[in-house]
Structures are given as C-alpha cells and as structure tokens.
C-alpha positions as CSV (number, residue, x, y, z in Angstrom):
1,M,112.3,-76.6,-64.9
2,P,114.7,-78.5,-67.1
3,L,114.2,-82.0,-68.7
4,R,115.8,-85.2,-65.9
5,G,118.6,-82.4,-65.3
6,S,119.8,-81.1,-68.5
7,K,119.9,-77.2,-69.4
8,V,117.7,-77.1,-72.0
9,Y,114.3,-75.7,-71.3
10,P,110.9,-77.1,-73.8
11,K,110.5,-73.2,-73.8
12,M,113.8,-73.1,-75.1
13,I,113.4,-74.9,-77.8
14,T,111.0,-73.0,-80.7
15,R,107.8,-74.7,-81.8
16,R,109.6,-73.7,-85.0
17,E,112.8,-75.4,-83.9
18,R,110.6,-78.8,-82.9
19,A,109.3,-79.3,-86.1
20,M,112.0,-79.7,-87.8
21,L,113.5,-81.6,-85.4
22,N,110.9,-84.4,-87.1
23,L,111.6,-83.1,-90.4
24,I,115.0,-84.3,-89.6
25,A,114.9,-87.4,-87.5
26,Q,111.8,-88.5,-91.2
27,G,115.8,-87.8,-93.0
28,Y,115.1,-84.3,-94.4
29,R,117.4,-83.3,-96.0
30,N,117.7,-79.1,-96.2
31,K,116.3,-78.5,-99.2
32,E,113.2,-80.7,-97.8
33,I,113.5,-79.1,-95.1
34,A,112.9,-75.7,-96.5
35,G,110.4,-76.2,-99.4
36,E,108.1,-78.2,-96.1
37,L,108.8,-75.1,-93.7
38,Y,108.6,-72.7,-96.7
39,I,111.5,-70.9,-95.8
40,S,115.5,-70.8,-97.3
41,E,117.9,-73.8,-96.8
42,K,119.9,-70.9,-95.2
43,T,117.4,-70.5,-92.4
44,V,117.5,-73.8,-92.3
45,M,121.3,-73.9,-91.7
46,E,121.2,-71.1,-88.6
47,S,118.4,-73.0,-87.3
48,Q,120.2,-76.6,-87.7
49,K,123.5,-74.1,-86.0
50,N,121.3,-72.9,-83.0
51,L,119.5,-75.9,-82.2
52,M,123.3,-77.5,-82.3
53,R,123.8,-74.5,-79.4
54,K,121.4,-75.0,-77.9
55,L,121.7,-78.7,-77.1
56,N,125.9,-78.4,-77.0
57,V,126.6,-80.5,-79.4
58,P,128.9,-80.7,-82.1
59,N,127.3,-82.1,-85.3
60,V,122.7,-82.3,-86.6
61,A,123.1,-86.5,-85.9
62,S,123.9,-85.4,-82.3
63,V,120.6,-82.9,-82.4
64,I,119.1,-85.8,-83.1
65,D,119.9,-88.4,-80.4
66,Q,120.3,-85.7,-78.0
67,A,116.8,-84.4,-78.8
68,L,115.0,-87.7,-78.0
69,E,117.4,-88.5,-75.2
70,K,116.2,-85.3,-74.0
71,G,111.9,-85.7,-74.6
72,L,111.8,-82.7,-77.5
73,I,110.9,-85.4,-80.2
74,S,109.4,-88.2,-80.1
75,V,110.1,-92.3,-82.3
76,Y,106.6,-92.4,-82.5
77,E,105.6,-89.0,-83.1
78,V,108.0,-89.4,-86.3
79,L,107.3,-93.1,-87.3
80,E,103.5,-91.3,-87.4
81,S,104.2,-88.7,-89.1
82,R,106.8,-90.6,-91.6
83,F,103.9,-93.6,-92.6
84,S,101.1,-91.2,-92.4
85,K,102.7,-88.9,-95.2
86,R,103.8,-92.1,-97.5
87,K,100.2,-93.1,-97.0
88,L,98.8,-89.8,-98.3
89,E,101.8,-90.2,-101.8
90,A,101.5,-93.8,-102.5
91,N,97.0,-93.0,-102.7
C-alpha cells in the first residue's frame, strides 16, 4: 500500500537506500557516505539518482524532503544517530 497517497512503496526503497537517506540527512558528503557504506563514490551517485527517480524529485535535497514527508526516514532517527556518533567521537 502506498504511503499517504504516494506512488512510492516502502519496499521500493532498499535497506541500503534508507541508510543512504539517513547519512545524506545527517550532512554526510558522497565520499563520507561511500566510506560508511563500503561502496564507491560512483555507486553513491548512482544510488542518489535512483532515489531521485523513485521519489520523482530533481535533486538530492528534495530527496530528503520527500523521504521525510513520506515517512521513509525520521527526523528523530537522524538526530539520534548524529548525536550518538558525536558522543563516540568525543570519547
């Protein structure tokens, strides 16, 4: 069933794409995303293009807006993840 009238089904967004969405929302750059997910920067860029196509948006910033609006990612998850990483880095 689509989310809130959307044509995007949750199963269309892969686990890897959800992880990427969270990293993008946290402000990671492509090189950093590649390092976190153990993939190449080229693969990151291809995945971002796929996300833009799936969510029918023109750019990566709009991907995050749509992902939040459709409930694919949560502001709370993004913030929790970001702050927990900062705590680890501080220790």
